[in-house]
C-alpha positions, 0 to 999 in steps of 0.5 A: 500500500505504499506505492500511492505515496510516491504519486502526485495528488490532485491537490499538488497539480495546481487546479483551482479550488472549485474544480478540486472540490468537484474532483473530490466529490466524484471520488477521484483519489489520485491522478492517472498517469496521463492526468499527472503528466498533462495537467501541469503543461496545460495549466501553463498554457503549453500546447500538448501532444498526448498519446494514450489509449481510450480509458486512461482518463484523458478526458479529465487530463484536458478538462480539469486544467482547461476548466481552471483557466476558464473565465466564467464571467465571459460568455464567449466560447473560450474552449472548443473540443472536437470529437469523432462521434456524437456519442463521445461529444455527449460523454465529454460534454457531460464530463465537463458539466460534472467537473464544473459543478462548482463553477457559477454561470458555466455553460457547455454545449455539445453540437453534432449532426442529428440534433436540432439546429434551433436548440443549438442556436438558442444556446449559442446565442445565450453564450457558452464557454465550452463547445464540444462537437463533431467536425461536420456540425462545428464547420456548419456553425462556423460557416453560418457565423453562429459559432464565433471563435474570436475569443477562443483560448484553447482547442482540444482534438480528442481521439485524433486517429479516430477522426483520421480513420473516419475521414474527418482530418481535412475538416479538422484542419479547416477548423484549425485554420479558423482559430486565433493563432494565439490559441492553445492546442491539445491533441490526444490520440491512441496511435500516432500515424504520420498524418496526425504527426504532420497535423501536429507539426503544422498547427501546434507550437513547440508542444510538450509530448506525453506518451502513456504505456498502460499496464494491461497484463491480467493473470490468466487464472482470473475469470472475468465476468460483467453484469449489465446493470438493469432492473435490479438495484446494484445492492440487490444484485450484489446480495444475490451474488454473495448468497449464490457464489461460494467465496472465501475473501472478497474485495468490493471496489467503489469510487468514493470514501463515503461509499465504502462506509455506506456499502459496508454498513448495508452489507453488515446489516444483511448478515455479512462480515464486512468492513470499509477500507479508505484513505480517511481510516488511520494507517493502524486501523487499516493494517488491523482491518487487513489482518482481520480479513487475512485471519478470516475474522471478516470476509469482505472489504469495501475499498477505494482504489488507492488504499487497496493497491499492493494488498496481497491477501491469499484468501481473496477469491473474488473482486467485485467492481461495484463501481466501474473504474475511471481508467483501464489501469485501475481495473487491472490493479483492482482485479490483481488483488485476486488470482495471485501466485498462480491461485484462481480468482474471479473478477466481476464488473457491474456495467451500466448502459452508459458505461459500455464504452469503458467496458470495451476499453477494458477489453481492448486494454487487457486483450481479453473478452469479458463474458456477460453473467446472468444473475441468479433468479429469485426462484434460484435463491429460494431453492438454494436457501431451502437446500441449505436449511435442509443441510443444516438439519442433517448436519445438526442430526449428525454432529450434535448431542440431541438426547436432551432435546429428544426427551423434551419434544417427546414430553411435549408431544405426549402432553399436547398430543400434536402431530410430530411433523407439525411440531417439527415445522414449528421448531424449524420456524423458531430456528429461522427466526424473524428473517423470512427463509424465502424471497417474497412472492412480490420479489419473485413476480418482479424477477419474472417481469425482469426476465421477460424484459430481458427476453424482449431486449435480447430477442434480436440475438436470436437467429432471424426467422425466414421471411419474404425479402422486399425486392429492391427497385431503382425507381423512386416513388413520387411524393404524395403531397408534391408529385411534381418534384423529381425524385431519385433513389439513393442507397445508404450503407447502414441497415438493421444490423446497425439498429437504424430506423426511418427516423434516424435516416430522416433526422440525419438527412434533414439536418446535414443536407438542410432538407425539410423532411417532407422532401425526404421520400420513401425509405426501405431498410434492409439488413446492411443497407437502406434506400431513400428517395431524395430530390433529383436536384441535390448538388454534389456538395450536399451529397458529399456532406451526406456521404460523410454523415454517420447514422447509428455510428456508421458512415452513410456513403450515400450514392445513387442506386445504380444496380438494383440486381446487386442490392437484391443479392445483398438483401437475399444474403445479408451480413451476419453482423449482430444488430443492437438489442431492442430493435425488432425487424418487421416480418415483411423484411423491410421497414418503410417510411411512406412518401407522404407530406406528414413528418415521420413519427420517429423524427423529433426535428419539429423545431425546424422551419420549412426549407426547400431543397437546394438547387444547383447553380 
């Protein structure tokens, strides 16, 4: 537990007090390697070239120091962060909001394709100090002069290699050219291909370089599993795991010191021998607590990352990540508390839906897939409890001196003339005490509902039923409300296997091509592509922008439908890639959006003002 002493603390890095308080509230105890090395340079105003994998804590590495340099009295945009995907833009924006919780009058705005322009324009007009956006939408706002960068102090390129892979690097360079020459730049990339290095050479001013090589080795003796948090509360899920999984010693990791005490108290109340371990506990008491788990006087420690580093307790068979770690290296350190010296161990990770990105980062960093686990059902637990109760009866009969109690019950039966089985049942009830042996029927019914929901959510994992596939045709259908408008059929390279719906296609096209949705015609969705009817007079610039647009995480690569026969072959033998859960495929093999004048129900862009399609020339 001594390696923590040699590492810097957030207090020592020079962050302002409101940001430090937010860091403490969030449970950050020590900066990760990328944070410890990057924060001082960015606080000094230096340009930075950072190389670190996803999941190493790099969002905080640039957000914390740059927030410390923000002037909240100035409503102009002072910081721009470019991210490759809308999902990452939202995630980074939420992180800024969390870190700035103690900064009054602070505003951050995510901007990305598929989001209403009107909403973005209102917030930009009100004034935001930080904008986090995807390159395409940021370019649009700059060209419209709705995003002004005259007062920009800093710009961050997050996951630059991913932007290169997605074809955004030219857009990024154009944006860089629109920024003041005095702005500070931080570029972060997991890899450093030549093109990214050239961009850095052209635009960064004598940058400091930080390269982080993360520890990724995990013992092969550790079985890793994750539970997708849903339905049950995490505490209830943890209780079931404790009850049904045979374990010796266990360490449960949470993010904050307060959470260690709270969870330890709740587990103790449920009958588990458990204690908290955190940095607020004195060194002597910590050592006594560790000694108690080594001797078997307690079975469970609830701990934060820092105090548990270096712990080597032979009897720890399980590690539970009750709160997912902030970075992959912390995960490796956590699960390294089990499976030591060739011993086997089990590591369990609780993952909420919004934390799936970190799960993927952990799998990439450790180069090991982590399998999903199924929690024991209420019925499983009841059967387990009944068997355990029966076994305790057998153990008592085999190992205890029962002569006195035999005489006692014989005497009771003779005096009261009761059924021996009913008397035995009464004794069993007394032995169980006030705690019910079985989960209540309400909990069993709730469990059934959850399993039903899981079946609904996972239905897409099943093999698709045989169905009639709607033929692909090259002829566009006329608009119902405007049949005089000439229409052309296009193909986009995104389909059911990406979870796409008509509303996703309508929203992306309406926002990126600035076409009102009534001019977006018939849509057919197939397994790995879709067709959409659009006005014939779209110019090449609009089509070029649409081609780079991403729908459900995939580039559209939109093109005029030229070869219907080839697409019919694809439709008949679709890709076998798995679709996201929760999206049901209609039985006729193609989901349609009629070419009517009404807006599609899935399209939430009700705030858009009518705009006719662009024309050439």
